[in-house]
C-alpha positions as CSV (number, residue, x, y, z in Angstrom):
1,M,0.3,-9.5,13.8
2,I,-1.3,-7.6,16.7
3,I,0.7,-7.6,19.9
4,V,-1.3,-8.2,23.0
5,I,0.0,-7.1,26.3
6,L,-0.9,-9.1,29.3
7,C,-1.4,-7.2,32.5
8,G,-1.4,-8.5,36.0
9,A,-4.3,-8.2,38.4
10,M,-4.9,-4.8,39.9
11,A,-4.8,-4.3,43.6
12,N,-7.8,-2.0,43.6
13,A,-10.9,-2.7,41.5
14,D,-11.2,0.9,40.4
15,E,-7.4,1.6,40.0
16,A,-6.7,2.7,36.4
17,P,-4.7,0.2,34.4
18,Q,-1.3,1.1,32.9
19,S,-1.1,2.4,29.4
20,P,0.1,0.2,26.5
21,P,3.7,1.2,25.5
22,A,4.1,4.2,23.2
23,L,0.4,5.2,23.2
24,P,-0.3,8.4,25.0
25,Q,-3.4,8.9,27.1
26,F,-5.7,11.8,26.4
27,T,-7.3,13.5,29.3
28,L,-10.7,15.0,30.0
29,N,-10.7,18.5,31.5
30,E,-13.1,20.2,33.9
31,N,-14.5,22.4,31.2
32,D,-15.0,19.7,28.6
33,R,-18.3,19.0,26.8
34,I,-18.4,15.5,25.3
35,L,-20.2,14.6,22.1
36,V,-20.3,11.0,20.9
37,L,-21.4,10.5,17.3
38,A,-22.2,6.9,16.5
39,P,-23.1,5.3,13.1
40,H,-25.4,2.6,14.6
41,P,-26.8,1.7,18.1
42,D,-24.0,-0.3,19.7
43,D,-21.0,1.6,18.3
44,E,-21.2,4.1,21.2
45,S,-20.9,1.2,23.7
46,L,-18.2,-0.6,21.7
47,T,-15.9,2.5,21.6
48,C,-16.8,5.2,24.1
49,A,-18.5,3.6,27.1
50,G,-15.4,4.3,29.2
51,V,-15.2,7.9,28.0
52,I,-18.9,8.5,28.8
53,Q,-18.5,7.1,32.3
54,S,-15.4,9.2,33.0
55,A,-17.1,12.3,31.8
56,L,-20.2,11.7,33.9
57,A,-18.0,11.0,37.0
58,M,-16.5,14.5,36.4
59,K,-20.1,15.9,36.0
60,L,-19.3,16.9,32.4
61,P,-22.1,17.4,29.9
62,V,-22.4,14.4,27.6
63,R,-24.5,13.9,24.5
64,V,-24.8,10.9,22.2
65,V,-26.1,11.1,18.7
66,W,-26.7,8.1,16.3
67,L,-26.6,8.5,12.6
68,T,-28.9,5.5,11.9
69,M,-31.2,3.2,13.8
70,G,-29.3,0.1,12.5
71,D,-32.5,-1.0,10.8
72,N,-30.8,-2.7,7.8
73,N,-28.8,-5.4,9.5
74,E,-31.1,-8.2,8.5
75,W,-28.8,-11.0,9.7
76,S,-28.9,-9.9,13.3
77,F,-32.7,-9.5,13.0
78,I,-33.1,-13.0,11.7
79,L,-31.4,-14.3,14.9
80,Y,-33.3,-11.9,17.1
81,R,-36.7,-12.7,15.7
82,K,-35.9,-16.4,15.0
83,R,-37.3,-16.0,11.5
84,L,-36.6,-14.2,8.3
85,V,-37.4,-10.5,8.4
86,I,-38.1,-9.2,4.9
87,K,-41.0,-6.8,5.2
88,A,-40.2,-3.1,5.2
89,A,-42.5,-2.5,8.2
90,A,-40.7,-5.2,10.1
91,E,-37.3,-3.6,9.3
92,R,-38.6,-0.3,10.6
93,A,-39.9,-2.0,13.8
94,M,-36.4,-3.5,14.3
95,G,-35.1,0.1,14.1
96,E,-37.2,0.8,17.1
97,V,-35.8,-2.3,18.9
98,R,-32.3,-1.0,18.4
99,H,-33.3,2.5,19.5
100,D,-34.6,1.0,22.8
101,E,-31.5,-1.1,23.2
102,A,-29.3,2.0,22.9
103,V,-31.4,3.8,25.5
104,A,-31.0,0.8,27.8
105,A,-27.2,0.7,27.2
106,M,-26.8,4.4,28.0
107,K,-28.8,3.9,31.2
108,A,-26.3,1.2,32.2
109,L,-23.6,3.9,31.9
110,G,-25.6,6.5,33.8
111,L,-26.8,8.6,30.8
112,G,-30.5,9.5,30.6
113,P,-32.6,9.7,27.4
114,E,-32.7,13.5,27.5
115,N,-29.0,13.4,26.5
116,L,-29.6,11.2,23.4
117,A,-30.6,11.9,19.8
118,F,-31.3,9.5,16.9
119,L,-31.1,11.0,13.4
120,G,-32.7,8.0,11.8
121,Y,-30.9,7.9,8.4
122,P,-30.7,4.7,6.5
123,D,-28.5,2.0,7.8
124,F,-26.0,0.9,5.0
125,G,-27.1,3.8,2.9
126,T,-25.3,6.9,4.2
127,L,-22.1,6.5,2.1
128,T,-24.3,6.3,-1.0
129,I,-26.0,9.5,0.1
130,W,-22.6,11.1,0.6
131,D,-21.5,10.0,-2.9
132,R,-24.7,10.8,-4.9
133,H,-27.6,12.4,-3.2
134,W,-27.1,16.1,-2.8
135,G,-28.9,19.2,-4.0
136,D,-32.0,18.9,-6.1
137,G,-31.5,15.3,-7.1
138,P,-33.8,12.5,-5.7
139,P,-33.3,11.3,-2.2
140,F,-31.9,7.9,-1.5
141,K,-34.3,5.0,-1.1
142,S,-33.5,2.5,1.6
143,M,-32.9,-1.1,0.4
144,L,-35.1,-2.8,3.0
145,T,-37.2,-0.2,4.7
146,K,-38.2,1.1,1.2
147,V,-38.5,4.8,2.4
148,T,-36.8,8.0,1.2
149,S,-37.1,10.0,4.5
150,V,-36.6,9.4,8.2
151,P,-39.6,7.2,9.2
152,Y,-39.2,7.4,13.0
153,T,-41.4,9.8,14.9
154,N,-39.0,9.7,17.8
155,A,-36.1,10.7,15.5
156,F,-34.3,14.1,15.8
157,R,-36.1,15.3,12.7
158,Y,-38.9,13.1,11.6
159,G,-39.5,13.2,7.8
160,A,-36.0,14.5,6.9
161,P,-35.2,13.5,3.3
162,Y,-32.4,11.0,2.7
163,K,-30.2,13.7,1.3
164,G,-26.6,14.8,2.0
165,Q,-27.5,18.3,3.0
166,D,-30.1,17.0,5.5
167,I,-27.6,14.7,7.2
168,L,-25.1,17.6,7.3
169,R,-27.8,19.9,8.7
170,D,-28.7,17.6,11.5
171,I,-25.0,17.0,12.6
172,T,-24.3,20.7,12.3
173,T,-27.4,21.5,14.4
174,N,-26.3,19.1,17.2
175,L,-22.8,20.5,17.2
176,R,-24.0,24.1,17.3
177,E,-26.6,23.4,20.1
178,F,-24.3,21.3,22.3
179,R,-21.1,23.2,21.6
180,P,-18.7,20.2,22.4
181,T,-15.0,20.6,23.2
182,K,-14.3,17.0,22.3
183,V,-16.1,15.0,19.5
184,F,-15.8,11.2,19.2
185,C,-16.8,9.7,15.8
186,S,-16.1,6.8,13.5
187,H,-12.8,6.3,11.7
188,P,-12.1,6.9,8.0
189,S,-10.3,3.5,7.8
190,D,-13.3,1.6,9.1
191,L,-14.6,-1.1,6.7
192,N,-18.3,-0.3,7.4
193,V,-19.7,2.2,4.9
194,D,-21.8,4.1,7.5
195,H,-18.7,4.5,9.7
196,Q,-16.9,6.1,6.7
197,A,-19.8,8.3,6.0
198,L,-20.2,9.6,9.5
199,Y,-16.5,10.7,9.6
200,L,-16.9,12.5,6.3
201,F,-20.1,14.4,7.3
202,T,-18.6,15.2,10.6
203,R,-15.4,16.6,9.0
204,V,-17.5,18.9,6.8
205,A,-19.7,20.0,9.6
206,L,-16.7,21.0,11.7
207,W,-15.2,22.9,8.8
208,D,-18.5,24.8,8.4
209,L,-18.5,25.7,12.1
210,A,-14.8,26.6,12.3
211,N,-15.5,30.3,13.1
212,E,-17.8,29.2,16.0
213,M,-16.0,26.3,17.6
214,R,-12.9,24.1,17.2
215,P,-13.5,20.9,19.2
216,S,-10.9,18.2,19.2
217,L,-11.8,15.2,17.0
218,Y,-11.2,11.6,18.3
219,P,-12.1,9.0,15.6
220,Y,-12.6,5.4,16.8
221,L,-12.2,2.1,14.9
222,V,-14.6,-0.8,15.0
223,H,-14.3,-2.8,11.8
224,A,-10.9,-3.7,10.5
225,A,-9.5,-6.9,9.0
226,K,-8.9,-9.6,11.7
227,W,-9.2,-7.2,14.6
228,P,-9.4,-7.1,17.6
229,R,-7.5,-10.3,18.5
230,P,-8.1,-12.5,20.4
231,V,-11.8,-12.5,19.9
232,G,-14.0,-12.6,23.0
233,L,-14.2,-11.2,26.5
234,H,-10.7,-10.3,27.7
235,P,-10.9,-7.3,30.0
236,E,-7.3,-7.9,31.2
237,L,-5.9,-7.2,27.7
238,S,-5.2,-3.9,25.9
239,L,-6.9,-2.7,22.8
240,L,-4.1,-1.8,20.4
241,P,-4.3,-0.6,16.8
242,P,-4.4,-3.2,14.0
243,A,-1.0,-3.9,12.5
244,Q,-1.9,-2.4,9.1
245,L,-2.9,0.9,10.8
246,A,-0.2,1.0,13.6
247,S,1.8,3.7,11.8
248,G,0.7,7.0,10.2
249,I,-2.1,7.6,12.7
250,N,-1.8,9.6,15.9
251,W,-3.3,7.0,18.3
252,A,-4.2,7.7,21.9
253,I,-5.9,5.7,24.6
254,H,-8.4,6.2,27.4
255,P,-7.8,3.7,30.2
256,L,-10.8,2.0,32.0
257,T,-11.0,1.0,35.6
258,N,-12.3,-2.4,36.4
259,G,-15.6,-0.9,37.4
260,Q,-15.9,1.0,34.1
261,A,-15.0,-2.2,32.2
262,Q,-17.8,-4.1,33.9
263,A,-20.3,-1.3,33.2
264,K,-19.1,-1.3,29.6
265,E,-19.8,-5.0,29.3
266,A,-23.3,-4.4,30.7
267,A,-23.9,-1.7,28.1
268,L,-22.8,-4.0,25.3
269,R,-25.1,-6.8,26.6
270,A,-28.0,-4.4,26.5
271,H,-27.7,-4.4,22.7
272,R,-29.4,-7.8,22.7
273,S,-30.2,-8.1,19.0
274,Q,-26.5,-7.5,18.2
275,M,-25.2,-9.8,20.9
276,D,-27.3,-12.6,19.5
277,Y,-25.5,-12.0,16.2
278,S,-21.9,-11.1,17.1
279,K,-21.4,-11.6,20.8
280,D,-17.7,-12.6,20.7
281,F,-16.8,-9.7,18.4
282,M,-18.6,-7.1,20.5
283,L,-17.1,-8.4,23.8
284,S,-13.7,-8.0,22.2
285,F,-14.0,-4.3,22.9
286,A,-14.5,-4.7,26.6
287,R,-10.8,-4.3,27.4
288,E,-8.7,-2.2,29.7
289,N,-8.6,0.8,27.4
290,E,-10.4,2.5,24.5
291,L,-8.6,3.6,21.4
292,F,-8.8,6.8,19.3
293,G,-6.7,8.3,16.5
294,D,-6.8,10.0,13.1
295,F,-4.6,10.6,10.1
296,P,-2.9,14.0,10.2
297,P,-4.1,16.2,7.3
298,T,-1.9,16.1,4.2
299,V,-0.8,19.5,2.8
300,W,-0.5,19.7,-0.9
301,S,2.6,21.1,-2.3
302,A,4.6,21.1,-5.5
303,E,6.1,17.8,-4.6
304,P,4.3,14.4,-4.8
305,T,2.8,13.4,-1.5
306,F,2.5,9.8,-0.4
307,A,-0.9,8.8,1.1
308,Q,-1.0,5.4,2.8
309,A,-3.3,3.0,1.1
310,S,-5.3,0.2,2.7
311,G,-4.1,-2.6,0.4
312,H,-4.3,-5.2,3.1
313,F,-8.0,-4.7,3.9
314,K,-10.4,-7.3,2.7
315,R,-13.7,-6.1,1.4
316,A,-16.7,-7.0,3.7
317,P,-18.9,-4.0,4.4
318,S,-21.9,-5.7,6.0
319,L,-20.9,-9.1,7.4
320,Q,-17.1,-8.8,7.6
321,G,-16.8,-12.1,5.7
322,E,-14.1,-12.9,3.2
323,L,-13.9,-12.4,-0.5
324,T,-15.7,-14.9,-2.7
325,E,-13.7,-17.4,-4.7
326,N,-14.4,-15.3,-7.8
327,E,-13.4,-12.1,-6.1
328,R,-10.1,-13.6,-4.9
329,A,-9.3,-14.9,-8.4
330,K,-9.8,-11.4,-9.9
331,F,-8.7,-9.3,-7.0
332,V,-6.8,-6.1,-7.7
333,G,-5.4,-4.4,-4.6
334,I,-4.3,-0.8,-4.2
335,E,-0.6,-0.8,-3.4
336,D,-0.3,2.9,-2.8
337,V,-1.7,6.3,-3.8
338,R,0.3,9.4,-4.5
339,M,-1.1,12.9,-4.7
340,A,0.4,16.2,-5.8
341,R,-0.5,19.6,-7.0
342,E,0.8,20.4,-10.4
343,G,-0.1,24.0,-11.2
344,D,-3.9,24.2,-11.1
345,D,-4.3,20.4,-11.2
346,L,-4.7,17.7,-8.5
347,V,-2.8,14.6,-9.6
348,V,-3.8,11.3,-8.1
349,A,-1.6,8.2,-9.1
350,A,-2.8,4.8,-7.9
351,H,-0.5,1.8,-8.1
352,F,-2.3,-1.6,-8.3
353,S,-1.2,-5.1,-7.5
354,R,-2.1,-6.2,-11.0
355,P,-3.6,-4.7,-14.2
356,L,-7.3,-4.0,-13.8
357,G,-8.6,-6.4,-16.5
358,K,-12.0,-6.3,-18.3
359,E,-14.2,-6.9,-15.2
360,V,-12.4,-4.8,-12.7
361,S,-12.6,-1.1,-12.5
362,A,-11.1,1.6,-10.3
363,A,-12.7,4.8,-9.0
364,V,-11.1,8.0,-7.7
365,Y,-13.4,10.1,-5.5
366,A,-12.5,13.8,-5.3
367,F,-14.8,16.1,-3.2
368,G,-13.7,19.7,-2.7
369,Y,-14.6,22.0,0.2
370,R,-14.5,25.8,0.1
371,S,-15.4,28.0,3.0
372,G,-18.3,30.3,2.4
373,R,-19.9,28.0,-0.3
374,P,-22.5,25.4,0.7
375,F,-21.0,22.0,0.5
376,E,-24.0,20.7,-1.3
377,L,-23.2,23.0,-4.2
378,M,-19.6,21.8,-4.5
379,P,-18.7,19.2,-7.2
380,K,-18.5,15.6,-6.0
381,L,-16.4,13.9,-8.6
382,R,-16.2,10.2,-9.3
383,I,-13.7,9.1,-12.0
384,V,-14.4,5.5,-13.0
385,S,-11.7,3.7,-15.1
386,G,-11.3,0.3,-16.7
387,D,-8.5,-1.1,-18.7
388,V,-9.1,1.0,-21.8
389,K,-11.4,4.0,-21.0
390,H,-12.7,6.2,-18.2
391,E,-15.9,8.0,-17.2
392,V,-16.4,11.1,-15.1
393,F,-19.4,11.8,-12.9
394,D,-20.6,14.6,-10.6
395,Q,-22.9,12.5,-8.4
396,E,-25.1,10.8,-11.0
397,R,-24.5,13.4,-13.7
398,R,-22.1,12.3,-16.4
399,L,-19.4,14.8,-17.4
400,P,-17.3,14.9,-20.5
401,S,-14.4,12.4,-20.3
402,D,-11.9,15.2,-21.0
403,T,-12.9,17.0,-17.8
404,V,-9.8,15.1,-16.5
405,R,-6.6,13.8,-18.1
406,F,-5.8,10.1,-17.8
407,E,-2.6,8.1,-18.1
408,R,-2.4,4.3,-18.0
409,R,0.5,1.9,-17.3
410,A,0.3,-1.8,-16.6
411,H,0.0,-1.4,-12.8
412,Q,-0.7,2.3,-12.5
413,Q,-3.3,4.9,-13.4
414,T,-2.8,8.6,-13.1
415,V,-5.6,11.1,-13.2
416,R,-5.1,14.9,-13.4
417,I,-8.2,16.8,-12.1
418,P,-8.4,20.5,-12.6
419,L,-9.0,22.3,-9.3
420,K,-11.6,24.4,-11.2
421,A,-13.6,21.2,-11.8
422,M,-13.6,20.6,-8.1
423,G,-14.9,24.1,-7.3
424,D,-11.5,25.7,-6.6
425,P,-11.4,24.0,-3.1
426,Q,-9.4,25.0,-0.1
427,R,-9.6,21.4,1.2
428,A,-10.4,18.1,-0.4
429,L,-11.5,14.6,0.6
430,I,-10.0,11.9,-1.6
431,A,-10.4,8.1,-1.8
432,V,-9.6,5.3,-4.3
433,H,-11.5,2.1,-4.7
434,T,-11.4,-1.0,-6.9
435,Y,-14.5,-2.9,-8.0
436,L,-15.4,-6.2,-9.5
437,G,-18.6,-5.2,-11.3
438,L,-20.5,-3.3,-8.6
439,D,-18.9,-5.2,-5.7
440,P,-16.0,-3.4,-3.9
441,L,-12.7,-5.2,-3.8
442,D,-10.2,-2.9,-2.2
443,W,-10.0,0.7,-1.2
444,A,-7.6,3.4,0.0
445,E,-9.4,5.2,2.8
446,W,-10.7,8.8,2.6
447,R,-8.0,11.3,3.3
448,V,-8.2,15.0,4.2
449,L,-6.0,17.3,2.0
450,E,-5.2,20.9,2.8
451,I,-4.6,22.7,-0.5
452,A,-1.6,25.0,-0.3
453,P,-1.6,27.8,-2.8
454,P,0.8,27.4,-5.8
455,R,4.3,28.8,-5.4
């Protein structure tokens, strides 16, 4: 259950509201430089409209960068166009529509187009790029726009291939050119795949630039199960973390004045195509505060380390619907995930709500990071297991199954991954998913691990 705090009317329209209990406020400083990274046009308004206004009021530099043009959300386009949109050219045209809506939304907050950048990578494709499209392999092909490179001439780098190193390059370039002190980006627990991907690319970019800058990172949440509640426009209410993520994350808030909340609502309404599709959901974020927080990094040691899993999350990456009847009948949830270093191995043990069965598989994702080695050259392992066997992949390349060691019990699978197979990393990004065929069922969110040397 999400607890909603009702606040009385404020005496002054621009008087800052009181903070929700136990959630600290973060402050903007006179020397700050604010970079907002958004997966799609509208995410910046949903989550950071108040931060942007506060920064501008303090005359701080602000830059907003979008990962995608939001050109693959065909359901909102159907409502916007009042007809089915299925042609690739029409999808790309709708990307331009969402670009223009984002520019209008930022104008409503006081931010001009010279402070905006659109990378133009494929909506609903960036996590697949993260998983499988690095190095010399083929670029990703967008499902609806049917292209393999950025098709927008007004994008940050027109013609950039849909490859992991290109996304990383563009985010790194924006960080290096703008030199922010505070970076706002999507949350690793977000149900939307592009939101997950932006967090991962941002993490790696910041690691790469650690000798040049160390800005504070403020992830924001948009898509979580049955959140926010109540749905709709309630500017008098607080935006609090969903119950399943209330602990284990260092949450902080940014309060909005009444005037800022009204400008935020105006910015949200400027995203007309999305308002036609999900008005009540979007207006649920026009509240008295904005919310930011991240998991603290986990340090590997000789002892098993518990990593909180997202077993209560329902799978719904594009429309936030519920599982189908068939998915519910065969659902296998992730109860918890435990990780430890044993000698030169990373051990990942996942406990499931029931045995996997013949149609359900689990996947452990293990991506290593090592300073001084280009991330595109680091192994990107995916260990896919069923009830009787497992397969190991580095992106799309199949590796020998004995690359890792596997143990099975009725409700648990344990995989031992040699750190050498991960490129002898100093850090790692780890996630666990379950699938029914190719359809995701449940997942334990990506977690950052700092690898301590063996004792």
